[in-house]
C-alpha positions as a Markdown table, in Angstrom:
| # | Residue | x | y | z |
|---|---|---|---|---|
| 1 | Met | 0.2 | 0.0 | -0.1 |
| 2 | Ile | 2.8 | 2.5 | 0.8 |
| 3 | Ile | 4.3 | 1.7 | -2.6 |
| 4 | Ile | 1.2 | 2.4 | -4.5 |
| 5 | Ile | 0.5 | 5.8 | -2.3 |
| 6 | Phe | 4.3 | 6.9 | -3.4 |
| 7 | Leu | 3.7 | 5.9 | -7.1 |
| 8 | Leu | 0.4 | 8.1 | -6.9 |
| 9 | Ile | 2.2 | 11.3 | -5.4 |
| 10 | Leu | 4.9 | 10.6 | -8.1 |
| 11 | Leu | 2.4 | 10.8 | -10.7 |
| 12 | Ala | 0.8 | 13.8 | -9.4 |
| 13 | Ile | 4.2 | 15.7 | -9.2 |
| 14 | Leu | 4.7 | 14.3 | -12.9 |
| 15 | Gly | 1.8 | 16.5 | -14.0 |
| 16 | Thr | -0.9 | 13.5 | -14.0 |
| 17 | Pro | -4.3 | 15.2 | -13.8 |
| 18 | Leu | -5.2 | 15.5 | -10.2 |
| 19 | Phe | -8.7 | 13.8 | -10.9 |
| 20 | Ala | -7.3 | 11.0 | -12.1 |
| 21 | Val | -4.8 | 10.4 | -9.0 |
| 22 | Met | -7.6 | 11.0 | -6.6 |
| 23 | Gly | -10.0 | 8.9 | -8.4 |
| 24 | Ala | -7.2 | 5.8 | -8.5 |
| 25 | Gly | -6.5 | 6.7 | -4.8 |
| 26 | Gly | -10.4 | 6.4 | -4.1 |
| 27 | Leu | -10.4 | 3.0 | -5.9 |
| 28 | Ile | -7.6 | 1.6 | -4.1 |
| 29 | Ala | -9.0 | 2.9 | -0.7 |
| 30 | Ser | -12.0 | 1.6 | -1.1 |
| 31 | Tyr | -10.9 | -1.9 | -2.1 |
| 32 | Ser | -8.3 | -1.8 | 0.7 |
| 33 | Ala | -11.1 | -0.8 | 3.5 |
| 34 | Asp | -13.7 | -3.4 | 2.1 |
| 35 | Leu | -16.0 | -0.6 | 1.0 |
| 36 | Ser | -17.8 | -0.4 | -2.3 |
| 37 | Pro | -16.2 | 1.8 | -4.7 |
| 38 | Ser | -19.9 | 3.0 | -6.0 |
| 39 | Asn | -19.6 | 5.5 | -3.0 |
| 40 | Leu | -17.6 | 7.6 | -5.5 |
| 41 | Ile | -20.4 | 7.6 | -8.2 |
| 42 | Ile | -23.2 | 8.2 | -5.7 |
| 43 | Glu | -21.3 | 11.3 | -4.3 |
| 44 | Met | -21.2 | 12.8 | -7.6 |
| 45 | Tyr | -25.0 | 12.4 | -7.9 |
| 46 | Arg | -25.4 | 14.1 | -4.7 |
| 47 | Leu | -22.9 | 17.1 | -6.0 |
| 48 | Val | -25.1 | 17.7 | -9.2 |
| 49 | Ser | -28.2 | 18.2 | -6.9 |
| 50 | Gln | -26.9 | 20.9 | -5.0 |
| 51 | Pro | -28.7 | 24.0 | -5.9 |
| 52 | Ser | -25.6 | 26.5 | -5.4 |
| 53 | Leu | -23.6 | 24.5 | -8.1 |
| 54 | Val | -24.7 | 26.1 | -11.0 |
| 55 | Ala | -23.6 | 29.5 | -9.7 |
| 56 | Ile | -19.7 | 28.2 | -10.4 |
| 57 | Pro | -20.1 | 28.3 | -14.2 |
| 58 | Leu | -22.3 | 31.3 | -14.2 |
| 59 | Phe | -19.8 | 33.3 | -12.3 |
| 60 | Thr | -17.0 | 31.9 | -14.0 |
| 61 | Phe | -18.4 | 32.9 | -17.3 |
| 62 | Ala | -19.0 | 36.5 | -16.2 |
| 63 | Gly | -15.5 | 36.9 | -15.2 |
| 64 | Met | -14.2 | 35.4 | -18.4 |
| 65 | Ile | -16.4 | 38.0 | -20.3 |
| 66 | Leu | -14.8 | 40.9 | -18.1 |
| 67 | Ser | -11.5 | 39.9 | -18.6 |
| 68 | Cys | -12.0 | 39.8 | -22.5 |
| 69 | Gly | -14.2 | 42.8 | -22.5 |
| 70 | Gly | -11.6 | 45.4 | -21.3 |
| 71 | Gly | -12.6 | 45.4 | -17.9 |
| 72 | Ser | -9.5 | 45.8 | -16.4 |
| 73 | Lys | -8.4 | 48.7 | -18.4 |
| 74 | Arg | -11.8 | 50.4 | -17.2 |
| 75 | Leu | -11.1 | 49.4 | -13.5 |
| 76 | Ile | -7.7 | 51.1 | -13.5 |
| 77 | Lys | -8.8 | 54.3 | -15.1 |
| 78 | Leu | -11.6 | 54.8 | -12.4 |
| 79 | Phe | -9.2 | 53.7 | -9.3 |
| 80 | Asn | -6.4 | 55.7 | -10.3 |
| 81 | Ala | -8.8 | 59.0 | -10.8 |
| 82 | Leu | -10.1 | 58.2 | -7.3 |
| 83 | Leu | -6.8 | 57.2 | -5.5 |
| 84 | Gly | -3.8 | 58.1 | -7.7 |
| 85 | Trp | -3.6 | 61.6 | -6.1 |
| 86 | Met | -2.7 | 60.1 | -2.8 |
| 87 | Pro | 0.9 | 59.3 | -1.8 |
| 88 | Gly | 1.4 | 55.8 | -2.8 |
| 89 | Gly | -1.8 | 56.3 | -4.8 |
| 90 | Leu | -0.7 | 54.1 | -8.0 |
| 91 | Ala | 0.3 | 51.2 | -5.8 |
| 92 | Ile | -3.0 | 51.4 | -3.8 |
| 93 | Val | -4.7 | 51.6 | -7.3 |
| 94 | Thr | -3.1 | 48.3 | -8.1 |
| 95 | Ile | -4.1 | 46.8 | -4.8 |
| 96 | Val | -7.7 | 47.8 | -5.3 |
| 97 | Thr | -8.1 | 46.9 | -8.8 |
| 98 | Cys | -6.5 | 43.6 | -8.4 |
| 99 | Ser | -8.6 | 42.7 | -5.7 |
| 100 | Ala | -12.1 | 43.6 | -7.6 |
| 101 | Phe | -10.7 | 42.0 | -10.7 |
| 102 | Thr | -10.0 | 38.7 | -8.7 |
| 103 | Ala | -13.2 | 38.8 | -7.1 |
| 104 | Phe | -15.0 | 38.5 | -10.5 |
| 105 | Thr | -13.0 | 36.3 | -12.4 |
| 106 | Gly | -12.1 | 33.9 | -9.5 |
| 107 | Ala | -8.7 | 33.1 | -10.4 |
| 108 | Ser | -5.5 | 34.7 | -9.4 |
| 109 | Gly | -3.5 | 33.9 | -12.6 |
| 110 | Val | -6.0 | 35.7 | -14.7 |
| 111 | Thr | -5.6 | 38.9 | -12.4 |
| 112 | Ile | -1.8 | 38.7 | -12.9 |
| 113 | Ile | -1.8 | 38.1 | -16.6 |
| 114 | Ala | -4.5 | 40.7 | -17.4 |
| 115 | Leu | -3.3 | 43.4 | -15.3 |
| 116 | Gly | 0.4 | 42.8 | -14.6 |
| 117 | Gly | 1.4 | 44.0 | -18.3 |
| 118 | Leu | -0.9 | 47.1 | -17.9 |
| 119 | Leu | 0.4 | 48.2 | -14.3 |
| 120 | Tyr | 4.1 | 46.9 | -14.0 |
| 121 | Pro | 5.3 | 49.6 | -16.5 |
| 122 | Leu | 3.1 | 52.2 | -15.0 |
| 123 | Leu | 4.4 | 51.8 | -11.4 |
| 124 | Glu | 8.2 | 51.6 | -12.7 |
| 125 | His | 7.5 | 55.1 | -14.4 |
| 126 | Ala | 6.2 | 56.6 | -11.4 |
| 127 | Asn | 9.5 | 55.5 | -9.7 |
| 128 | Tyr | 8.6 | 52.6 | -7.6 |
| 129 | Arg | 11.8 | 50.3 | -7.2 |
| 130 | Asp | 11.7 | 47.0 | -9.6 |
| 131 | Arg | 11.5 | 44.6 | -6.4 |
| 132 | Phe | 8.4 | 46.6 | -5.0 |
| 133 | Cys | 6.6 | 46.2 | -8.2 |
| 134 | Leu | 7.1 | 42.5 | -8.6 |
| 135 | Gly | 6.2 | 41.7 | -5.2 |
| 136 | Leu | 3.2 | 44.0 | -5.3 |
| 137 | Leu | 2.0 | 42.5 | -8.4 |
| 138 | Thr | 2.6 | 38.9 | -7.4 |
| 139 | Thr | 0.9 | 39.4 | -4.1 |
| 140 | Ser | -2.2 | 41.4 | -5.4 |
| 141 | Gly | -3.3 | 38.5 | -7.7 |
| 142 | Ser | -4.8 | 36.8 | -4.8 |
| 143 | Leu | -6.4 | 39.5 | -2.8 |
| 144 | Gly | -10.0 | 39.4 | -4.0 |
| 145 | Leu | -10.7 | 35.8 | -2.8 |
| 146 | Leu | -12.5 | 36.8 | 0.2 |
| 147 | Phe | -15.2 | 39.4 | -1.5 |
| 148 | Pro | -18.3 | 38.3 | -3.5 |
| 149 | Pro | -18.6 | 36.6 | -5.6 |
| 150 | Ser | -15.2 | 34.6 | -5.1 |
| 151 | Met | -15.2 | 31.3 | -6.4 |
| 152 | Ala | -13.3 | 30.1 | -3.6 |
| 153 | Ile | -16.1 | 31.2 | -1.2 |
| 154 | Leu | -18.6 | 29.3 | -3.5 |
| 155 | Leu | -16.5 | 26.0 | -3.5 |
| 156 | Tyr | -15.8 | 26.1 | 0.3 |
| 157 | Gly | -19.8 | 26.8 | 1.0 |
| 158 | Ile | -20.6 | 23.8 | -1.3 |
| 159 | Val | -18.1 | 21.3 | 0.3 |
| 160 | Ser | -18.5 | 22.4 | 4.0 |
| 161 | Gly | -22.3 | 23.0 | 3.9 |
| 162 | Val | -21.8 | 26.4 | 5.4 |
| 163 | Asn | -24.3 | 29.1 | 4.0 |
| 164 | Ile | -22.6 | 31.0 | 1.3 |
| 165 | Asp | -24.5 | 34.2 | 2.1 |
| 166 | Glu | -22.9 | 34.1 | 5.2 |
| 167 | Leu | -19.5 | 33.5 | 4.2 |
| 168 | Phe | -19.8 | 36.5 | 1.9 |
| 169 | Leu | -20.6 | 38.8 | 4.5 |
| 170 | Ser | -17.7 | 37.4 | 6.6 |
| 171 | Gly | -15.4 | 37.9 | 4.2 |
| 172 | Val | -15.8 | 41.6 | 3.5 |
| 173 | Ile | -14.2 | 42.9 | 7.0 |
| 174 | Pro | -11.0 | 40.9 | 6.8 |
| 175 | Gly | -10.6 | 41.5 | 3.0 |
| 176 | Leu | -11.1 | 45.2 | 3.7 |
| 177 | Leu | -8.5 | 45.0 | 6.5 |
| 178 | Leu | -5.8 | 43.2 | 4.4 |
| 179 | Leu | -6.4 | 46.0 | 1.8 |
| 180 | Phe | -5.8 | 48.6 | 4.3 |
| 181 | Met | -2.7 | 47.0 | 5.8 |
| 182 | Leu | -1.1 | 46.7 | 2.2 |
| 183 | Ser | -2.1 | 50.2 | 1.4 |
| 184 | Val | -0.5 | 51.8 | 4.5 |
| 185 | Phe | 2.7 | 49.8 | 3.5 |
| 186 | Ser | 2.8 | 51.2 | -0.1 |
| 187 | Ile | 2.4 | 54.6 | 1.2 |
| 188 | Phe | 5.3 | 54.7 | 3.2 |
| 189 | Ser | 7.1 | 52.8 | 0.4 |
| 190 | Ala | 6.2 | 55.6 | -2.1 |
| 191 | Arg | 7.7 | 58.2 | 0.3 |
| 192 | Lys | 10.8 | 56.3 | 0.6 |
| 193 | Phe | 10.9 | 56.2 | -3.1 |
| 194 | His | 9.9 | 60.0 | -3.6 |
| 195 | Val | 7.2 | 58.8 | -5.7 |
| 196 | Pro | 5.3 | 61.6 | -7.1 |
| 197 | Thr | 1.4 | 62.1 | -7.3 |
| 198 | His | -0.8 | 63.6 | -9.7 |
| 199 | Glu | -3.3 | 66.5 | -8.9 |
| 200 | Phe | -6.9 | 65.7 | -7.5 |
| 201 | Ser | -9.2 | 66.3 | -10.7 |
| 202 | Leu | -13.0 | 66.1 | -10.2 |
| 203 | Lys | -13.1 | 66.1 | -14.0 |
| 204 | Glu | -11.0 | 63.0 | -14.3 |
| 205 | Ile | -13.0 | 61.3 | -11.8 |
| 206 | Phe | -16.4 | 61.9 | -13.5 |
| 207 | Ser | -14.9 | 61.2 | -16.8 |
| 208 | Ala | -13.6 | 57.5 | -15.1 |
| 209 | Ile | -17.3 | 56.9 | -13.7 |
| 210 | Arg | -18.7 | 57.6 | -17.2 |
| 211 | Cys | -16.6 | 55.2 | -18.8 |
| 212 | Cys | -17.1 | 52.7 | -16.0 |
| 213 | Ile | -20.6 | 53.6 | -14.8 |
| 214 | Trp | -22.1 | 50.1 | -16.0 |
| 215 | Asp | -19.0 | 48.3 | -14.3 |
| 216 | Ile | -19.8 | 50.1 | -11.1 |
| 217 | Met | -23.4 | 48.9 | -11.1 |
| 218 | Leu | -22.2 | 45.4 | -11.0 |
| 219 | Pro | -21.1 | 45.0 | -7.6 |
| 220 | Ile | -24.0 | 47.1 | -6.5 |
| 221 | Leu | -26.3 | 44.7 | -8.2 |
| 222 | Ile | -24.6 | 41.6 | -6.6 |
| 223 | Phe | -24.3 | 43.2 | -3.0 |
| 224 | Thr | -28.1 | 44.6 | -3.1 |
| 225 | Gly | -29.3 | 41.2 | -4.4 |
| 226 | Ile | -27.4 | 38.8 | -1.9 |
| 227 | Phe | -27.4 | 40.9 | 1.2 |
| 228 | Gly | -31.0 | 42.4 | 0.5 |
| 229 | Gly | -32.3 | 38.9 | 0.4 |
| 230 | Phe | -34.0 | 39.7 | -2.8 |
| 231 | Val | -32.2 | 36.9 | -4.7 |
| 232 | Thr | -30.5 | 33.5 | -4.0 |
| 233 | Ile | -26.6 | 32.9 | -5.0 |
| 234 | Thr | -27.9 | 31.0 | -8.1 |
| 235 | Glu | -30.1 | 33.7 | -9.2 |
| 236 | Val | -27.6 | 36.7 | -8.6 |
| 237 | Ala | -25.1 | 34.4 | -10.8 |
| 238 | Ala | -27.3 | 34.1 | -13.7 |
| 239 | Leu | -28.2 | 37.7 | -13.6 |
| 240 | Thr | -24.6 | 38.8 | -13.3 |
| 241 | Ala | -23.8 | 36.7 | -16.3 |
| 242 | Ala | -26.6 | 38.3 | -18.4 |
| 243 | Tyr | -25.7 | 41.7 | -17.1 |
| 244 | Val | -21.9 | 41.2 | -18.1 |
| 245 | Leu | -22.6 | 39.5 | -21.4 |
| 246 | Phe | -25.0 | 42.7 | -22.4 |
| 247 | Val | -22.6 | 45.3 | -21.4 |
| 248 | Glu | -19.7 | 44.0 | -23.3 |
| 249 | Thr | -21.6 | 43.0 | -26.3 |
| 250 | Val | -24.5 | 45.8 | -26.5 |
| 251 | Ile | -23.0 | 48.9 | -24.8 |
| 252 | Ala | -19.0 | 48.6 | -24.8 |
| 253 | Lys | -19.2 | 46.4 | -27.9 |
| 254 | Lys | -16.0 | 45.2 | -27.0 |
| 255 | Ile | -16.9 | 41.5 | -27.7 |
| 256 | His | -18.4 | 40.2 | -30.9 |
| 257 | Ile | -20.9 | 37.7 | -30.5 |
| 258 | Ile | -19.9 | 35.3 | -33.4 |
| 259 | Lys | -16.0 | 35.8 | -33.1 |
| 260 | Asp | -15.4 | 36.0 | -29.5 |
| 261 | Leu | -18.3 | 34.6 | -27.5 |
| 262 | Pro | -17.6 | 30.7 | -28.6 |
| 263 | Arg | -14.0 | 30.8 | -27.4 |
| 264 | Ile | -14.8 | 32.5 | -24.5 |
| 265 | Met | -17.6 | 29.8 | -23.8 |
| 266 | Ile | -14.9 | 27.1 | -24.6 |
| 267 | Asp | -12.5 | 28.5 | -22.3 |
| 268 | Thr | -15.2 | 28.7 | -19.4 |
| 269 | Thr | -16.3 | 25.2 | -20.3 |
| 270 | Ala | -12.7 | 23.9 | -19.7 |
| 271 | Leu | -12.2 | 25.7 | -16.6 |
| 272 | Val | -15.4 | 24.8 | -15.2 |
| 273 | Gly | -15.3 | 21.3 | -16.2 |
| 274 | Ser | -12.0 | 20.8 | -14.4 |
| 275 | Ile | -13.2 | 21.9 | -11.6 |
| 276 | Leu | -16.2 | 20.0 | -11.3 |
| 277 | Ile | -14.3 | 16.8 | -12.0 |
| 278 | Ile | -12.0 | 17.4 | -9.3 |
| 279 | Leu | -14.8 | 18.2 | -6.9 |
| 280 | Gly | -16.8 | 15.2 | -7.8 |
| 281 | Ile | -14.0 | 12.8 | -7.3 |
| 282 | Ala | -12.8 | 14.7 | -4.2 |
| 283 | Met | -16.2 | 14.5 | -2.6 |
| 284 | Gly | -16.5 | 10.8 | -3.3 |
| 285 | Leu | -12.8 | 10.3 | -1.8 |
| 286 | Thr | -14.1 | 12.0 | 1.2 |
| 287 | Asn | -17.1 | 10.1 | 1.8 |
| 288 | Leu | -14.8 | 6.9 | 1.8 |
| 289 | Leu | -12.8 | 8.6 | 4.4 |
| 290 | Ile | -15.7 | 9.2 | 6.4 |
| 291 | Asp | -17.0 | 5.3 | 6.3 |
| 292 | Ser | -13.3 | 4.2 | 7.1 |
| 293 | Gln | -13.7 | 6.5 | 10.2 |
| 294 | Leu | -10.5 | 8.6 | 9.4 |
| 295 | Pro | -11.9 | 11.8 | 10.7 |
| 296 | Met | -13.1 | 10.3 | 14.1 |
| 297 | Lys | -9.3 | 8.9 | 14.5 |
| 298 | Leu | -7.6 | 12.2 | 13.7 |
| 299 | Leu | -10.2 | 13.7 | 16.2 |
| 300 | Ala | -9.1 | 11.3 | 18.8 |
| 301 | Ile | -5.5 | 11.9 | 18.1 |
| 302 | Val | -5.9 | 15.8 | 18.4 |
| 303 | Glu | -8.0 | 15.5 | 21.6 |
| 304 | Gln | -5.4 | 13.4 | 23.2 |
| 305 | Asn | -2.6 | 16.0 | 22.4 |
| 306 | Ile | -4.2 | 19.7 | 22.2 |
| 307 | Asp | -6.0 | 20.9 | 25.3 |
| 308 | Ser | -7.5 | 24.1 | 24.2 |
| 309 | Gln | -8.9 | 26.2 | 21.4 |
| 310 | Leu | -5.5 | 28.4 | 21.0 |
| 311 | Gln | -3.4 | 25.5 | 20.6 |
| 312 | Phe | -5.7 | 23.7 | 18.1 |
| 313 | Leu | -5.8 | 27.4 | 16.1 |
| 314 | Ile | -2.0 | 27.7 | 15.9 |
| 315 | Leu | -1.7 | 24.0 | 14.8 |
| 316 | Leu | -4.5 | 24.7 | 12.0 |
| 317 | Asn | -2.7 | 27.6 | 11.0 |
| 318 | Ile | 0.5 | 25.8 | 10.4 |
| 319 | Phe | -1.0 | 23.0 | 8.9 |
| 320 | Leu | -3.0 | 25.0 | 6.5 |
| 321 | Leu | 0.1 | 27.2 | 5.6 |
| 322 | Ile | 1.9 | 23.9 | 4.6 |
| 323 | Val | -1.0 | 23.0 | 2.6 |
| 324 | Gly | -1.3 | 25.9 | 0.5 |
| 325 | Ala | 2.4 | 25.8 | -0.3 |
| 326 | Met | 1.6 | 22.1 | -1.7 |
| 327 | Met | -1.8 | 22.3 | -3.1 |
| 328 | Asp | -3.8 | 24.9 | -5.5 |
| 329 | Ile | -6.7 | 26.5 | -3.5 |
| 330 | Phe | -9.6 | 24.5 | -5.1 |
| 331 | Ser | -8.0 | 21.0 | -4.7 |
| 332 | Ala | -7.3 | 21.8 | -1.0 |
| 333 | Ile | -10.9 | 22.9 | -0.3 |
| 334 | Val | -12.5 | 19.9 | -1.6 |
| 335 | Val | -9.7 | 17.4 | -0.1 |
| 336 | Val | -9.2 | 19.0 | 3.2 |
| 337 | Val | -12.1 | 20.7 | 4.3 |
| 338 | Pro | -14.2 | 17.8 | 5.1 |
| 339 | Leu | -11.2 | 16.7 | 7.4 |
| 340 | Ile | -10.7 | 19.8 | 9.6 |
| 341 | Leu | -14.2 | 20.6 | 9.9 |
| 342 | Pro | -15.1 | 18.1 | 12.3 |
| 343 | Leu | -12.1 | 18.8 | 14.4 |
| 344 | Ala | -12.9 | 22.7 | 14.5 |
| 345 | Val | -16.6 | 22.2 | 15.5 |
| 346 | Arg | -15.1 | 20.0 | 18.5 |
| 347 | Tyr | -13.0 | 23.1 | 19.6 |
| 348 | Asn | -16.1 | 25.5 | 19.4 |
| 349 | Ile | -14.7 | 27.1 | 16.2 |
| 350 | Asp | -17.7 | 28.9 | 14.3 |
| 351 | Pro | -17.7 | 27.1 | 10.8 |
| 352 | Val | -18.0 | 30.5 | 9.1 |
| 353 | His | -15.1 | 31.8 | 11.1 |
| 354 | Leu | -13.2 | 28.4 | 9.9 |
| 355 | Gly | -13.7 | 29.1 | 6.3 |
| 356 | Ile | -12.3 | 32.9 | 6.6 |
| 357 | Ile | -9.0 | 31.2 | 8.1 |
| 358 | Phe | -9.0 | 28.5 | 5.6 |
| 359 | Leu | -9.2 | 30.8 | 2.6 |
| 360 | Ala | -6.8 | 33.1 | 4.1 |
| 361 | Asn | -4.1 | 30.7 | 4.5 |
| 362 | Leu | -4.5 | 29.2 | 1.3 |
| 363 | Glu | -4.5 | 33.0 | -0.2 |
| 364 | Ile | -1.1 | 33.4 | 1.4 |
| 365 | Gly | -0.2 | 29.8 | 0.0 |
| 366 | Tyr | -0.2 | 31.5 | -3.5 |
| 367 | Met | 2.9 | 33.0 | -2.6 |
| 368 | Thr | 4.9 | 30.4 | -1.0 |
| 369 | Pro | 7.1 | 27.9 | -2.7 |
| 370 | Pro | 7.0 | 25.0 | -3.6 |
| 371 | Val | 3.8 | 25.3 | -5.5 |
| 372 | Gly | 2.9 | 28.9 | -5.0 |
| 373 | Ile | 1.0 | 29.4 | -8.1 |
| 374 | Asn | 1.3 | 33.3 | -8.2 |
| 375 | Leu | 5.1 | 32.9 | -8.2 |
| 376 | Phe | 5.0 | 30.5 | -11.2 |
| 377 | Ile | 2.6 | 32.8 | -13.1 |
| 378 | Ala | 4.4 | 36.1 | -12.5 |
| 379 | Ser | 7.6 | 34.4 | -13.2 |
| 380 | Gln | 6.3 | 33.3 | -16.9 |
| 381 | Arg | 4.5 | 37.1 | -17.2 |
| 382 | Phe | 7.7 | 39.1 | -16.0 |
| 383 | Gly | 10.5 | 36.7 | -17.2 |
| 384 | Gln | 11.8 | 36.9 | -13.7 |
| 385 | Pro | 13.2 | 33.9 | -11.8 |
| 386 | Ile | 10.9 | 32.4 | -8.9 |
| 387 | Leu | 13.4 | 32.9 | -6.2 |
| 388 | Lys | 13.8 | 36.9 | -6.8 |
| 389 | Leu | 9.9 | 36.9 | -6.9 |
| 390 | Phe | 9.7 | 35.2 | -3.7 |
| 391 | Lys | 12.2 | 37.6 | -2.3 |
| 392 | Ser | 10.4 | 40.4 | -3.6 |
| 393 | Thr | 7.1 | 39.3 | -2.2 |
| 394 | Phe | 8.6 | 38.8 | 1.4 |
| 395 | Pro | 7.5 | 41.9 | 2.9 |
| 396 | Phe | 4.0 | 41.6 | 1.6 |
| 397 | Leu | 4.3 | 38.1 | 3.2 |
| 398 | Ile | 4.9 | 39.3 | 6.7 |
| 399 | Ile | 2.0 | 41.7 | 6.4 |
| 400 | Met | -0.5 | 39.0 | 5.3 |
| 401 | Leu | 0.7 | 36.6 | 8.2 |
| 402 | Leu | 0.2 | 39.5 | 10.6 |
| 403 | Trp | -3.3 | 39.7 | 9.1 |
| 404 | Leu | -3.9 | 36.0 | 9.4 |
| 405 | Gly | -3.0 | 36.4 | 13.1 |
| 406 | Leu | -5.6 | 39.1 | 13.6 |
| 407 | Ile | -8.5 | 37.4 | 11.8 |
| 408 | Thr | -7.6 | 34.1 | 13.3 |
| 409 | Tyr | -7.7 | 34.9 | 17.0 |
| 410 | Phe | -9.9 | 38.2 | 16.8 |
| 411 | Pro | -13.1 | 35.9 | 15.6 |
| 412 | Leu | -15.4 | 39.2 | 15.7 |
| 413 | Leu | -13.8 | 40.3 | 12.4 |
| 414 | Ser | -15.4 | 37.3 | 10.5 |
| 415 | Thr | -18.5 | 36.9 | 12.6 |
| 416 | Trp | -19.4 | 40.7 | 13.1 |
| 417 | Trp | -22.6 | 40.3 | 11.4 |
| 418 | Gln | -24.0 | 37.6 | 13.9 |
| 419 | Gln | -24.2 | 40.7 | 16.3 |
| 420 | Phe | -27.1 | 42.3 | 14.7 |
């Protein structure tokens, strides 16, 4: 059995599709435990029956349309007009724009590829140091993962069974706190580099608002619909996809229905299909693990060695930082969440708070070797070695670790809405 497990890990390292490795592992585990492999298929049927599942392809489709329709350029123009006059304004524009773009596209890599080429020369021209520019852009790729309609939050809610609306609410304050902390660091860095600022201009702001008015209405539509209780997650996903498609094809006319839309739909299908295959296989494997009582055995081991909630949270963060350095966020959600959720409940940790802690750790994992996805994508985008990029992100990584400590040990930052 140990040899088979080693071979499966080796196949995964060599690039074998994750769903194939996990499926093979599930079949081997089922035969070894004298359990029926039909559990894998049953779990896939259960996944399909979840009403929130359709939100994933709809939000992904909307994000792809925004990415191809020039939404990134419009966002840069808007936030530069609003914030560019401040010390460190262009760096803050980068942080805010990238977080907004990641929230809607659902993919850190898309943000770095789409915005990196636009923002990197602007930052360098504004006198920011090369190392700061690389670190900021590599870090900013994953900043929007806690904001609606983040794909990571949707997936976590489906896997854990936690209410997705509550997760969206819980991510707002921690997400804004991180943007604030990074913005403060950017302001001090800009003063150190003697970065010039442009004059505040109401004319430029109004011009940017006119250009982006339809983009500005989109988050208002989503927040009002979800938090006002007017629509469900699935309904707001459908509205978002229809709205973005209408804006980019009819109003902005950046996407041609005949020439561009089929390609966007194919790219969306490929991305969503890969996520759903992994999700289905992983949930089937999780069901086998539950049948074999592995979570109960882990719970017993933890209870014997961990005496308090504080100790558990420290151990949890260390474990999740390692997971984030080794796995991509979607795979980590479907594999790890079902294992740690019963442990967290045992130590009286709110499942919603656990979700924010989990996603925050995985957000940091985007920047840490050996499988820091942001590092690899930024290396390809900017033509820089991974080691240089990791050194560039180190100051930002320290800030994010401090942020992680705050949201972990001050749960009110995530559960504030429960007070009302």
